[in-house]
C-alpha positions as CSV (number, residue, x, y, z in Angstrom):
1,X,57.7,37.9,23.8
2,X,56.2,41.2,22.7
3,X,55.7,39.8,19.2
4,X,53.7,36.9,20.7
5,X,51.3,39.2,22.6
6,X,50.8,41.3,19.4
7,X,50.0,38.1,17.4
8,X,47.5,36.9,20.0
9,X,45.7,40.2,20.0
10,X,45.2,40.2,16.2
11,X,43.7,36.7,16.1
12,X,39.9,36.7,16.0
13,X,37.3,34.0,16.1
14,X,33.5,33.6,16.2
15,X,31.7,34.9,19.2
16,X,29.1,32.9,21.0
17,X,26.3,35.2,19.6
18,X,27.5,34.7,16.0
19,X,27.5,31.0,16.5
20,X,24.0,31.0,18.0
21,X,22.7,33.1,15.1
22,X,24.2,30.8,12.5
23,X,22.9,27.6,14.2
24,X,19.4,29.2,14.5
25,X,19.4,30.0,10.8
26,X,20.4,26.4,9.9
27,X,17.7,25.0,12.2
28,X,15.1,27.4,10.6
29,X,16.1,26.4,7.1
30,X,16.1,22.7,7.9
31,X,12.6,22.9,9.4
32,X,11.3,24.8,6.3
33,X,12.7,22.2,4.0
34,X,11.3,19.4,6.1
35,X,7.8,20.9,6.1
36,X,8.0,21.6,2.3
37,X,9.0,18.0,1.5
38,X,6.2,16.6,3.7
39,X,7.7,13.1,4.2
40,X,4.5,11.6,5.5
41,X,2.7,12.4,2.2
42,X,5.6,10.9,0.3
43,X,5.4,7.7,2.2
44,X,1.6,7.6,1.7
45,X,2.1,8.2,-2.1
46,X,4.7,5.4,-2.2
47,X,2.4,2.9,-0.5
48,X,-0.5,4.0,-2.8
49,X,1.8,3.5,-5.9
50,X,2.4,-0.1,-4.7
51,X,-1.3,-0.7,-4.3
52,X,-2.0,0.6,-7.8
53,X,0.6,-1.7,-9.2
54,X,-0.7,-4.7,-7.2
55,X,-4.4,-4.1,-8.2
56,X,-3.5,-3.7,-11.8
57,X,-1.4,-6.9,-11.8
58,X,-4.2,-8.9,-10.2
59,X,-6.8,-7.7,-12.7
60,X,-4.4,-8.3,-15.6
61,X,-3.6,-11.8,-14.4
62,X,-7.4,-12.6,-14.1
63,X,-8.1,-11.4,-17.6
64,X,-5.1,-13.2,-19.2
65,X,-6.2,-16.4,-17.3
66,X,-9.7,-15.8,-18.6
67,X,-8.5,-15.5,-22.2
68,X,-6.3,-18.5,-21.9
69,X,-9.2,-20.6,-20.6
70,X,-11.7,-19.8,-23.4
71,X,-13.5,-17.0,-21.5
72,X,-13.9,-18.9,-18.2
73,X,-12.6,-17.3,-15.1
74,X,-10.5,-19.1,-12.5
75,X,-12.8,-21.6,-10.8
76,X,-12.8,-19.7,-7.5
77,X,-13.9,-16.5,-9.3
78,X,-16.5,-18.1,-11.5
79,X,-18.6,-19.2,-8.6
80,X,-18.8,-15.8,-6.9
81,X,-22.1,-14.0,-6.5
82,X,-22.1,-11.0,-9.0
83,X,-22.2,-7.7,-7.2
84,X,-20.7,-9.0,-4.0
85,X,-17.2,-8.0,-2.9
86,X,-14.7,-10.6,-1.6
87,X,-11.4,-10.3,0.3
88,X,-8.6,-11.8,-1.8
89,X,-6.4,-14.3,0.0
90,X,-3.8,-17.0,-0.8
91,X,-4.8,-20.5,0.1
92,X,-1.2,-21.4,1.0
93,X,-1.7,-19.3,4.1
94,X,-5.4,-20.1,4.4
95,X,-7.9,-17.4,5.2
96,X,-9.2,-16.4,8.5
97,X,-12.0,-14.7,6.4
98,X,-13.2,-18.0,4.9
99,X,-15.1,-18.8,8.1
100,X,-17.3,-16.6,10.2
101,X,-15.1,-16.8,13.3
102,X,-13.6,-13.4,13.4
103,X,-16.3,-10.8,13.2
104,X,-13.8,-8.1,12.5
105,X,-12.2,-9.9,9.6
106,X,-13.0,-7.2,7.1
107,X,-13.3,-4.3,9.4
108,X,-10.6,-2.4,7.5
109,X,-12.1,-3.2,4.2
110,X,-15.5,-1.6,4.0
111,X,-16.1,-2.8,0.5
112,X,-16.2,-6.5,1.4
113,X,-19.8,-7.7,1.6
114,X,-19.5,-9.7,4.8
115,X,-16.9,-11.4,7.1
116,X,-17.3,-14.7,5.3
117,X,-16.7,-13.3,1.8
118,X,-13.2,-14.2,0.6
119,X,-11.8,-15.6,-2.6
120,X,-8.7,-17.7,-3.1
121,X,-6.6,-16.5,-6.1
122,X,-3.7,-18.9,-5.5
123,X,-4.5,-20.4,-8.9
124,X,-3.1,-17.3,-10.6
125,X,0.2,-18.0,-8.8
126,X,0.3,-21.7,-9.5
127,X,-0.6,-21.2,-13.2
128,X,2.1,-18.6,-13.6
129,X,-0.1,-15.5,-14.1
130,X,1.3,-13.9,-10.9
131,X,4.7,-14.3,-9.4
132,X,3.3,-14.1,-5.9
133,X,0.1,-13.0,-4.3
134,X,0.4,-9.2,-3.7
135,X,-0.1,-8.0,-0.1
136,X,-1.1,-4.4,0.5
137,X,1.3,-2.2,2.5
138,X,0.1,-1.8,6.1
139,X,-1.8,1.4,6.8
140,X,-5.0,1.3,8.7
141,X,-5.2,-2.5,8.5
142,X,-2.6,-5.1,9.0
143,X,-2.4,-7.3,5.9
144,X,-1.0,-10.8,5.3
145,X,-1.5,-13.6,2.8
146,X,-4.7,-14.6,4.6
147,X,-6.1,-11.1,4.2
148,X,-4.2,-9.3,1.4
149,X,-5.9,-5.9,1.7
150,X,-7.3,-6.2,-1.7
151,X,-11.0,-7.0,-2.6
152,X,-12.5,-8.5,-5.8
153,X,-16.0,-7.9,-7.2
154,X,-17.4,-10.0,-10.0
155,X,-19.7,-7.5,-11.8
156,X,-23.0,-8.2,-13.4
157,X,-21.5,-7.7,-16.9
158,X,-18.9,-10.4,-16.2
159,X,-16.1,-7.9,-15.7
160,X,-14.0,-7.9,-12.5
161,X,-13.0,-5.1,-10.2
162,X,-10.2,-5.2,-7.8
163,X,-9.7,-2.5,-5.2
164,X,-7.3,-1.6,-2.4
165,X,-9.0,-1.7,1.0
166,X,-7.2,1.1,2.7
167,X,-5.8,3.6,0.2
168,X,-4.3,6.6,2.0
169,X,-4.8,10.3,1.6
170,X,-8.4,10.0,0.5
171,X,-7.5,8.1,-2.7
172,X,-9.6,5.4,-4.2
173,X,-7.7,2.6,-5.9
174,X,-10.0,0.6,-8.1
175,X,-9.3,-1.1,-11.4
176,X,-12.1,-2.7,-13.5
177,X,-11.6,-4.8,-16.7
């Protein structure tokens, strides 16, 4: 019995203060790492990377289609007013921008000339130049096939510009070819 008492007295553990100090240090380190990694910025960068890829693929598809058709753009692009900017949509979904009903149609895309300016690029999908119509990741605006979050401008020199409507972090995503 005496041996048991001696063994019990020699065993030691962590005190409550030691545990609190260790937990506090772990929390402090975790918060420093969290702030350093800035997850919000990483999510914004990822969405912007998607937008860059989408804009580039639309411009490339338009140019390849133009080359394949002897220099003529897709019919829906060829009739656009040079210098005006149009919301891109997919005719399978239809566009609520094609008529003047919603006054706020392009509120999240300042580049678009007016609420009735939209262009159907479904022909790029049906002709095989795009696998599917790209839709911008949601940020300020809520995007769908009827309002993709991308805008197209037919420039005076017959080049096209495609831009993302709501790039994040102060970025401007615009590709011209």
